[in-house]
C-alpha positions in Angstrom: 128.0 183.6 -14.7 130.5 183.6 -17.6 127.9 185.2 -19.8 127.3 188.0 -17.3 131.0 188.7 -17.0 131.3 188.8 -20.8 128.4 191.2 -21.1 129.8 193.5 -18.4 133.3 193.4 -20.1 131.8 194.3 -23.4 129.8 197.2 -21.9 132.9 198.5 -20.1 135.0 198.3 -23.3 132.2 200.0 -25.4 131.8 202.8 -22.8 135.6 203.4 -22.7 135.8 203.6 -26.5 132.8 206.0 -26.6 134.4 208.1 -23.9 137.7 208.3 -25.7 136.0 209.3 -28.9 134.2 212.1 -27.1 137.5 213.3 -25.7 139.1 213.2 -29.2 136.4 215.4 -30.7 136.8 218.2 -28.1 139.8 220.5 -28.0 140.1 223.8 -26.1 139.7 227.0 -28.0 142.8 227.7 -30.2 143.8 224.1 -30.0 143.3 221.2 -32.4 143.6 217.4 -32.1 146.1 215.8 -34.4 146.0 212.0 -34.8 149.2 210.3 -35.5 148.9 206.6 -35.7 146.8 205.5 -32.7 147.8 208.6 -30.6 145.9 211.9 -30.4 147.9 215.0 -29.7 146.3 218.3 -28.6 148.4 221.1 -30.1 147.9 224.8 -31.0 146.0 225.3 -34.3 148.4 225.3 -37.2 151.2 223.3 -35.6 153.3 221.6 -38.3 154.0 217.9 -38.2 157.2 216.6 -39.8 157.6 212.9 -40.6 161.2 211.8 -40.6 163.0 208.6 -41.4 162.3 205.4 -39.6 158.7 206.4 -38.8 159.8 209.2 -36.4 157.3 212.0 -36.2 158.3 215.4 -34.9 155.8 218.0 -33.9 156.8 221.7 -34.2 158.2 222.9 -30.9 156.6 225.7 -28.9 159.2 228.3 -29.7 159.4 227.4 -33.3 155.6 227.6 -33.6 155.5 231.0 -31.9 158.3 232.4 -34.1 156.6 231.1 -37.3 153.2 232.5 -36.3 154.7 235.8 -35.3 156.5 236.0 -38.7 153.2 235.2 -40.5 151.3 237.9 -38.6 154.0 240.4 -39.4 153.6 239.6 -43.1 149.9 240.0 -42.9 150.2 243.3 -41.1 152.6 244.5 -43.8 150.2 243.5 -46.5 147.3 245.2 -44.7 149.3 248.4 -44.4 150.1 248.3 -48.2 146.4 247.8 -49.0 145.5 250.6 -46.6 147.8 253.0 -48.4 146.4 252.0 -51.8 142.8 252.5 -50.5 143.7 255.9 -49.1 145.1 257.0 -52.4 142.0 255.8 -54.2 139.8 257.5 -51.7 141.7 260.8 -52.1 141.4 260.5 -55.9 137.7 260.0 -55.6 137.4 262.9 -53.3 139.3 265.1 -55.7 137.0 264.0 -58.6 133.9 264.8 -56.5 135.2 268.2 -55.6 136.0 269.0 -59.2 132.5 267.9 -60.2 131.0 270.1 -57.5 133.0 273.1 -58.8 131.9 272.4 -62.3 128.3 272.1 -61.4 128.5 275.3 -59.3 130.1 277.3 -62.2 127.4 275.9 -64.5 124.6 277.2 -62.2 126.3 280.7 -61.9 127.0 281.1 -65.6 
């Protein structure tokens, strides 16, 4: 009887650990699992973790995360706008060169 109880206990513990591992691997879209010590936290992707004195760990707060991400997105948009302007200028220069080449080729045909 003791052997059966031991086997059942082992099976239960193994199934619990396997179930916990399965849960650790899955996070909703846009979220990630951060493991700190023996504890898993499900947080938005890119959340910063700060380790402080005395082993205290502080996760970035919701408002701080949103503000930081918003600032990062604004920077990226600004960079994309600058790149867009540069590409527009290059396109216009290419267009001018093509038009000049067309004019030259037309005058060569006529003359």
